[in-house]
N, C-alpha and C positions, 0 to 999 in steps of 0.2 A: 504494500500500500504506500502510495506517495502522498505525503501530507505537506501542505503549505502553511507555515506559521507566520503570524504578524505580531510584532511587539512595538507598542507605542505608549508605554505607561508613564514615561518621564521625558528626558531630552533626547533619547535615541529613537531612530526609526529603523526597525529591523524586519527583514523578510527572509525566511529560510525555507528550504525544502529538505525533508527527511524521508528516506525510504526505509521503512521498518525502524531500525534504531541507528541507521547510518546517515550522517549528514552529507547531502550531495551539493548543497550550496548554503551559504550563510552570509548575508550582506547587512551591514549596519552603517547607518549614517548618523552622525552625532552633531548636535547644535551647541556642543560644549563651549566653543570659542565665543559664541554669541552671548553666553551667560557669564563668562569669566570676568568681564568688566564690572558686573554687578555683585560678584561674590556669592552667587547662588543661582539656582534655576528660576527663571521668570516664566511662569506658566503660559502666558500669551505668546511669548517668543517661541517657546517649545512647540506649541500646537500649530503656529503659523509655519514654522520650518517643516514640521511633519506633513502638513497639508501640501506644501510645495514639493516635497521629495518622495512621498510614499509611492507614487506611480512609477517613478524611475527606479527606485530601489527594488520594487517588485519585479519590474522588467529585467533588471540586471540579475536578480536571483534566479529567475526562470531561465535566462540565457546561460548562466554558469552551470545550472543543473543539466543543461542540454536535453530538455524535454519540451514538449508542446503543452500549452495550458490545458488542453483537453485530457492530458494524462494525469492531472491532479485528481486524487480521489477524495480528499477532505481538506477543508479550510478551517484553521484554528486561529484564534485571536485572543490576546490578553483582554480579559473582561474587567480586571481590577485586582488589587487596589492600584491607584495611580492618580495622575492629574486628570480631572474630568474632561477638559478640552482635548488633551492628548489621547485619552481613551476613545473619545468620540471619533477622532480622525481614523484610528485603526479599525474600530468596529464598523464605521460607515463604509470604509473601503472593503472590509471583509464581506459585508453584506452584499455590496455591489458585485464583487467577484463571485460570491456564492450564487447569486441570482443569474448572472450572465453565463456562468459555466454550468449551471444546474448541478451544483455540488453541495453536499451537506456542510453545515456550519456549526462550530462548537466554540464556546467561550471557555477560557482557561484562567485559573487563578495565577497571578504573577508570582506570589511567594512560593506556591507549590512547585511552579516550574523551575525556580532556582534550585530546589531540592532535586528535582528530576534531572537537571543538567548533568549530575554525576553519572547517571545511567548511560548517557551518551559516550562517556569516557571509560567507564568501568562496568563491564558486563558481569563481573564476578560478585557484585554487591548482593548480599543475602539479607532479606528482611525477615523479621522486624529489625528496626534500627532507630537510633536517636538521630535527629537532624538539627543542625544549627543554621539558620539563615541570618547572615550578618552583612548589612548593606547601609546605604545612606538613609534609607527610609524605614528599615526593619531590622530588629534584633530579636529573634524568637527561637524557642526550642520546641521541637515536635517529636512525638513518638510515631514512627511511620510503620504501620502494620503492613500496608502495601501502598503503592503510589497513588491509589485512589482513596485511601483512608489514612489521613494524617491528623493525629490528635494534638492540639496545642497544649504544651506543658507550661510555658511561661513566655513572657515578652518584656520589652523595655517599658518602664513606667514613665519615661520622659523622652530624652533624646535617643535616637538610634545611634549605634556605634559610629557609623560613617559620618553622621551629622555632627557628632562630637569632634571627630577629626577635623572636619571643615571649620567648625567654630574656633577650635584651638589654633588652627592655622591662621585664621583671620585675626585672632588676638595678637599673634606674633607677626602679622603683616606679611605672610608668605604668599597669599593668593588663593585661588580656587581652581580645581578641587583640592582640598587639603590633604587627603589621605596619602597620595604619592609623594607630596612635598615633605610631609612629616616623616614618612618612611625613609626617604633619602637622607634627610638631616640626621635621623636616629642612627644611621649606620656608623657615624663617627662621633656619636655622643655617648656619655656615661649614663646608662640606664639606672644606676644606683645612686646617682648624685643627689636627686631630689626625691623625697618621699611623698608621693601622691596616693590617694585611695579613692575607690568608687563608693558611692553611697550604699548603705545597707538597705535591703528591701524586706518587706513583711514576708513575702514568699521567697524562700532562699534561692529559688531558681530564677526569679525575675531579675531584670537588669535595670540599672540606673546610671546614666553617664552625665547628667547635668551637673552634679556635684563636683566631679573632677574638672570639668570645664571651668566652673567658677573658681575652683582652687587655683588653677593655672592663671586665671585673670588676676586674682588678688596677689599671688606670688610675684607676678611680673610688675605689679604696681610699685613694689618696693625695690626693684632692681633696675640696673642699667642693662638694656637688652643688647648684649654683645653677640657676635657670631658664635662664640663658644657656649654662651648661655643658651642660645637658641637650640644648639645641638643637644645639650644636656636635657633641656625641657622636653624636646621632641622625643628623645630616647626614654626618659623617665615616664612621660605620659603614655607613650605607646606600650611600654612594657607593663605598666599597671593595668591598662585596659585589656591587653592580651592575657595577662594572668587571671583577670576576672572571668574572661570568656572561657578559658580552659578549665578553671576550677568549677564553675557552675555547670558547664557542659558535661564534664566527667562525673559530676555528682548526679546529673540526670541519667547518665549511662548506668551508674551503680544502682540507682533506685529502680530503674526499669529492667535491670539485668541484661542490658544490651551489650553485645560484643562488636557491634558495627556502628560507626559514626559517619554521618554524611554532612559535609559542610558546603554551603553555597552562598552566593551574594558577592557584591563587588569587593567588600573588605577581605574576602577569602583569597584574593589575589596577593595580599600582603605577604611578603616572603618570611618575615619574622613570625607572623601568626602561623604560617604553615609549619615552620621549623619547630615552634613551641608545641603545637598540637601533636605533631608526629613524635616528639620526644616524650610528652606526657602520656600519650596513648600507648606507646611502647611499654612504658612502665606499668600502665593499668591493664595491659593485655587486651586493648581495644583496637580493632582495625579501623583506620581513619582514611576517608576518601575526600579528595578535592576535585573539582572540575579543572580542565585546562584553564589557564588564566583568561583567555578570550571568552570562555563560557561562564566565567564568574560575573562578568558584566551583563547588562541587559542585552538580550539577543533573542531572535525568533526561533532558533533551533530548539531551545528548551521548551518553547511553547508548542511547537509542532510535535516534538517527541512525546510530551505528556498528553497532549490532545489526542494523538493517535491511540495511545494506550487507553485513555478514558473512553474513547469512541468504541473500542472493541469490548468494553465492559458495559455498553449500553447508554452512555451519556449522550444527550442531544441538546441542541439549543434552537436553531432555526432563526428566521428573520426577525423574530420578536426580541432577540438578544439586546440587553441593555447593560449599563455599567453601574 
């Protein structure tokens, strides 16, 4: 079965084609440069860029897959969560394509597709497993019985992890997006130089990152922000956040008796995060999976892959699909 996926939940416009569990094309256009000057994503700019590019992105994906539109068996699109205007562009285009090709249409959950991205890279994953989604908009833990049944265990109570990276980068005057900039600075910083901590939560598995962001703000108010201090703050902040993620995630694995851990989302591309999780999972005797870095970011291949699986299990949407 050939599935076309569409992803437009934030500032990316993605279209991909997946045959069974093999990616045959995956095209992503980003409006990131348009948002950088504002220090964050501007929803109207994102949706306007998506409206302008989605047709050409889809055409390019079909060309790269070396198929004809009539060979597509199923059309899947991100239904949410995401920016309303951006979701509207993707869903409207998917409906038009479904109607013109007379092909079935299925809406897919954006967060669940980040988890499924691992299946496109690792066929050996055995369920049930614990899954961590860590991105700019989401930080959540799930118990995955199978990819059509995901039980939410916990989530962030305020800022998502990626959002905290962006805000701390802004405090230090680094620019946007903050995650890669902080990761780069942290490479030459002393992660033990400054003692930060993440806020405690009522549910031990929940996350909270607004406190550490504020701690960085107040710490820097009393200091002269030198290049060396920037490196140490970046390293100390990043290490504290990653330690919190690993500790809570492995606690969830212990409570659920899970020996497999699946991690997805944009922050999962962070090399230090990957290193730390692999180290801690080895000690805990838990098998840890990450998608390829390109599949950590928002993309349509994960939408197509999960949508195809859900379709075989009887899920349907149709032209009444909404966000």
